[in-house]
ROTOR-41027 format. One record per residue (C-alpha): residue number from 1; x negated, y negated, z negated; residue in three letters. Coordinates in nm, 2 decimals, m for minus. Last residue first. Layout:
// ROTOR-41027
   pos       xx       yy       zz   code
   NUM        X        Y        Z    ALA
...
END
This chain:
// ROTOR-41027
   pos       xx       yy       zz   code
    81    m0.63     0.52     2.57    HIS
    80    m0.27     0.48     2.46    ARG
    79    m0.27     0.80     2.26    PHE
    78    m0.58     0.69     2.06    ARG
    77    m0.42     0.36     1.97    ILE
    76    m0.09     0.53     1.87    PHE
    75    m0.28     0.78     1.66    ALA
    74    m0.47     0.50     1.48    ASN
    73    m0.15     0.31     1.42    ILE
    72     0.03     0.61     1.28    ALA
    71    m0.26     0.72     1.06    ALA
    70    m0.30     0.37     0.91    ARG
    69     0.07     0.32     0.86    ALA
    68     0.09     0.66     0.68    ALA
    67    m0.21     0.57     0.46    VAL
    66    m0.06     0.23     0.37    GLY
    65     0.28     0.37     0.30    PHE
    64     0.13     0.64     0.07    VAL
    63    m0.07     0.38    m0.11    GLY
    62     0.22     0.15    m0.16    ALA
    61     0.44     0.43    m0.28    LEU
    60     0.18     0.55    m0.53    LEU
    59     0.12     0.20    m0.66    GLY
    58     0.50     0.15    m0.71    ALA
    57     0.52     0.49    m0.88    VAL
    56     0.24     0.40    m1.12    ALA
    55     0.41     0.06    m1.20    ILE
    54     0.74     0.24    m1.27    MET
    53     0.55     0.49    m1.49    LYS
    52     0.39     0.21    m1.68    TRP
    51     0.73     0.06    m1.75    GLY
    50     0.87     0.37    m1.91    ALA
    49     1.16     0.54    m1.73    ILE
    48     1.50     0.55    m1.89    CYS
    47     1.74     0.80    m2.02    ASP
    46     2.00     0.63    m2.25    ALA
    45     2.04     0.73    m2.61    GLY
    44     1.96     0.38    m2.74    PRO
    43     1.95     0.12    m2.46    ALA
    42     1.62     0.09    m2.28    CYS
    41     1.34    m0.13    m2.42    GLN
    40     1.24    m0.47    m2.30    GLY
    39     1.26    m0.67    m1.99    MET
    38     0.88    m0.67    m1.93    SER
    37     0.87    m0.33    m1.76    ALA
    36     1.15    m0.42    m1.52    TYR
    35     0.97    m0.75    m1.43    ILE
    34     0.64    m0.56    m1.38    PHE
    33     0.81    m0.29    m1.17    ALA
    32     0.98    m0.56    m0.95    LEU
    31     0.65    m0.74    m0.90    GLY
    30     0.46    m0.42    m0.83    PHE
    29     0.72    m0.33    m0.57    LEU
    28     0.71    m0.68    m0.41    PRO
    27     0.33    m0.66    m0.39    LEU
    26     0.31    m0.30    m0.27    GLY
    25     0.51    m0.32     0.06    VAL
    24     0.33    m0.62     0.21    ILE
    23     0.00    m0.50     0.05    ALA
    22     0.04    m0.15     0.20    ALA
    21     0.12    m0.31     0.53    PHE
    20    m0.20    m0.52     0.52    ALA
    19    m0.41    m0.21     0.42    CYS
    18    m0.25    m0.02     0.71    GLY
    17    m0.33    m0.31     0.94    LEU
    16    m0.70    m0.29     0.86    LYS
    15    m0.72     0.08     0.86    GLY
    14    m0.52     0.11     1.18    GLY
    13    m0.75    m0.14     1.36    THR
    12    m1.05     0.07     1.25    THR
    11    m1.31    m0.03     1.00    GLY
    10    m1.64    m0.19     1.06    GLY
     9    m1.71    m0.54     1.19    GLY
     8    m1.77    m0.44     1.56    ARG
     7    m2.14    m0.39     1.56    TYR
     6    m2.27    m0.36     1.92    THR
     5    m2.53    m0.63     1.88    SER
     4    m2.66    m0.80     2.19    ALA
     3    m3.03    m0.75     2.24    GLU
     2    m3.27    m1.02     2.14    GLU
     1    m3.51    m1.20     2.38    MET
END
């Protein structure tokens, strides 16, 4: 007779939902940054941000949002129990 496994599939609820929230925020940001980067060069004499910098900022924002959501969800779950 085999014993029941206690394996729960790895990862916390906050980690899984944080990743989902990062994707929900990140995909539109990456899309907008890609469109902005592909529209061409800035006007002469105007200050502008290069396309790769916009994509890097979108990735950074998505990552920060995902980590913050993960921490908030895990803290909420620990607080409730």
